[in-house]
Structures are given as C-alpha cells and as structure tokens.
C-alpha positions as CSV (number, residue, x, y, z in Angstrom):
1,M,0.0,0.0,0.0
2,P,1.4,3.4,-0.9
3,A,1.6,5.8,2.0
4,C,-0.2,9.0,1.6
5,L,1.7,12.1,2.7
6,P,-0.1,15.1,3.9
7,A,0.2,18.1,1.6
8,C,2.8,20.6,2.9
9,P,1.3,23.9,3.9
10,P,2.3,26.9,1.7
11,P,5.2,28.9,3.1
12,P,4.2,32.1,5.0
13,P,4.3,35.3,3.1
14,A,7.5,37.3,3.3
15,T,7.5,40.1,5.9
16,G,9.9,42.6,7.2
17,T,13.3,43.0,5.5
18,T,12.7,39.9,3.4
19,A,9.6,41.4,1.8
20,W,11.3,44.7,1.4
21,A,14.2,43.1,-0.5
22,S,11.9,40.9,-2.6
23,E,10.2,44.0,-3.9
24,G,13.5,45.1,-5.3
25,R,14.1,47.8,-2.7
26,G,17.7,48.4,-1.6
27,L,19.1,47.5,1.7
28,E,21.9,49.5,3.4
29,R,24.1,47.2,5.5
30,P,26.7,48.5,7.9
31,A,30.3,48.0,7.1
32,A,31.8,44.9,8.7
33,C,34.3,46.8,10.7
34,G,31.6,49.0,12.2
35,T,29.9,46.0,13.8
36,R,31.0,43.7,16.5
37,A,30.1,40.1,16.8
38,V,29.5,39.1,20.4
39,W,28.8,35.5,21.3
40,G,25.5,34.8,23.0
41,M,25.7,34.4,26.8
42,K,24.8,30.7,26.7
43,R,27.7,30.1,24.3
44,Q,30.1,32.1,26.4
45,V,29.1,30.1,29.5
46,R,29.5,26.8,27.7
47,F,32.9,27.8,26.4
48,T,34.1,29.1,29.7
49,A,32.9,26.1,31.7
50,G,34.4,23.6,29.2
51,T,37.7,25.4,29.2
52,L,37.8,25.4,33.0
53,V,36.9,21.7,33.2
54,L,39.6,20.8,30.7
55,L,42.1,23.1,32.4
56,G,41.4,21.4,35.8
57,L,41.8,18.0,34.3
58,V,45.1,18.7,32.5
59,L,46.6,20.5,35.5
60,G,45.4,17.7,37.7
61,L,47.3,15.2,35.5
62,L,50.4,17.2,34.9
63,V,50.9,19.4,38.0
64,H,48.9,18.2,41.1
65,P,45.8,16.1,41.5
66,A,44.2,18.9,43.6
67,F,43.6,20.9,40.4
68,Q,40.9,18.4,39.6
69,L,38.8,20.2,42.3
70,L,38.5,23.0,39.7
71,S,36.6,20.6,37.4
72,A,34.5,19.4,40.3
73,A,33.6,23.0,41.3
74,I,32.5,23.8,37.7
75,A,30.4,20.6,37.6
76,G,28.8,21.5,40.9
77,G,28.1,25.0,39.6
78,L,26.4,23.5,36.5
79,V,24.2,21.2,38.6
80,F,23.3,24.1,40.9
81,S,22.5,26.3,37.8
82,A,20.2,23.7,36.4
83,L,18.4,23.2,39.7
84,T,17.9,26.8,40.5
85,D,17.6,28.2,36.9
86,T,20.2,30.8,37.7
87,C,23.8,31.1,36.4
88,G,26.5,32.8,38.4
89,M,29.0,32.4,35.6
90,A,26.6,34.3,33.3
91,V,26.4,37.1,35.8
92,V,30.2,37.3,36.0
93,L,30.7,37.2,32.2
94,G,28.0,39.8,31.8
95,K,30.1,42.3,33.7
96,L,33.0,42.0,31.2
97,P,33.5,45.0,29.0
98,H,32.7,43.3,25.7
99,N,29.3,42.3,27.1
100,R,28.3,45.8,28.1
101,P,26.1,47.8,25.8
102,R,27.7,50.5,23.8
103,G,26.6,54.1,24.4
104,T,24.2,55.5,21.9
105,D,24.6,58.6,19.8
106,L,21.0,60.0,19.9
107,E,21.8,63.1,17.8
108,G,23.6,61.0,15.2
109,A,20.6,58.6,15.0
110,R,18.2,61.5,14.6
111,A,20.3,63.0,11.8
112,A,20.5,59.7,10.0
113,L,16.7,59.4,10.2
114,R,16.2,62.9,8.8
115,G,18.7,62.1,6.0
116,H,21.3,64.7,7.0
C-alpha cells in the first residue's frame, strides 16, 4: 500500500526585511568593521565552563591532583545552575567590557533618520 503524505502547507508570506528586499528595494548594510560580533551568553558560559573543566583535568594530571577540584567545582556549579535556573557564571561574564552595551549617539541617529 502506498503511504499518503499530507500536503505541505504553503510557506508564510515574506515580511519585514525579506519582503522589502523581494520587492526590489535596496538595503543598506553597515560595514563589517563597524559592527562587533559578540557570542550569546549561553555560548560564552559553555565555552568558559568547558575550558575550565579541561584546564582542571590537564593541570590535575600534569601538576597536582588537587587541580581536579576546579573541574569538580564547575560541575557542581552547572548542577546548581540547572536546579535553580540561575547562572552565576553568566552574571560574572555579563560584567566583562565586551558584554556591556555601547553608548548610543542619539543626535547621530536623529540626523540619520532625517537624512542629513
């Protein structure tokens, strides 16, 4: 017996920037050097936790076994974070300069909107 597949619903209509561009209108994109790419906080936390766990394990093998406590502390912090739905590491990483919002130039934005 051939299986009958349900018909796929039509894709939703384009909206926002996609619709604007599909109508042939131009898009002004900022220069690459004028933007900064910041990792999301979850990615930063995973990277930092993974790095600290590996560091604790390597130092524990090469220097002194007590360095493995660093890995244990990070593991405990991850468990605590999951149970309480809070993240102390994210709080600490959020205070770093690259995670702070830039100041805004209100007059510059108004001039750009006016076309001056």
